C-alpha positions in Angstrom: 81.3 37.2 14.6 83.4 39.5 12.5 82.6 42.1 9.9 84.4 40.0 7.3 82.9 36.6 8.2 79.6 38.0 8.3 79.9 39.3 4.5 81.3 36.1 3.7 77.7 33.9 5.0 76.0 36.7 3.3 76.8 35.9 0.2 77.8 32.7 -0.1 73.6 32.6 1.8 71.4 35.8 -0.7 74.7 36.7 -3.1 75.6 40.1 -3.0 73.2 41.8 -2.4 72.7 40.2 0.8 72.1 42.9 3.8 68.4 43.1 2.8 68.1 39.1 3.4 70.2 38.3 6.1 68.3 41.2 8.1 65.2 39.6 7.3 66.4 36.4 7.6 67.5 37.8 11.6 64.5 39.6 12.1 66.2 42.8 12.7 66.9 46.2 10.3 68.8 46.6 7.7 70.8 49.4 8.4 72.1 47.4 12.1 73.0 44.8 9.3 74.9 47.5 7.3 76.2 48.5 10.6 77.4 45.1 11.7 79.0 44.5 8.6 80.8 48.7 8.1 81.9 47.4 12.1 80.2 50.9 12.9 78.6 48.2 15.9 79.3 44.9 18.2 77.9 41.9 16.6 75.6 40.5 18.5 76.8 36.9 20.0 72.5 35.9 18.8 74.2 36.6 15.0 77.2 33.6 15.2 75.0 30.6 15.9 71.1 31.9 13.7 74.3 32.3 10.7 74.9 28.6 11.1 71.6 27.1 11.4 70.9 29.3 8.2 74.5 27.7 6.3 73.5 24.0 7.3 70.0 24.3 6.2 70.9 26.2 3.1 73.9 23.5 2.6 71.9 20.6 3.5 69.1 21.4 0.9 71.5 22.3 -1.9 73.2 18.6 -1.1 69.6 17.1 -1.7 69.6 19.0 -4.4 72.8 17.6 -5.9 72.6 13.7 -5.4 68.8 14.3 -7.2 71.0 16.5 -10.4 73.2 13.5 -9.5 70.7 10.6 -9.9 68.5 12.5 -13.2 71.4 12.2 -14.6 71.9 8.5 -14.4 69.1 7.8 -15.0 69.4 9.3 -18.6 73.3 7.3 -18.4 71.2 4.5 -17.7 68.8 4.8 -20.5 71.1 5.6 -23.3 
C-alpha cells in the first residue's frame, strides 16, 4: 500500500484529522501511522485489507442512511 492511498482512505473515513482514528481502528500507535503516511516506514500488508473492510462498512452505512433520507423525502412529497 502506498502512503497516498493510506491518506485517501483515512480522510474518506475520518476527515482531515484521520491519523489518530486510523491508528485506533488498526490497533497501532498514532506515531506509526504518521510514519507510514510520511513514507518513513513501509506499510504492512495487513493494513490494506483492514482499511478495505472499514471502507466497506462505512459505505454500507452511508448507503443505508441515503436510502432512509430518500424514503423520508418521498413520504413528505406524498403527504403534500
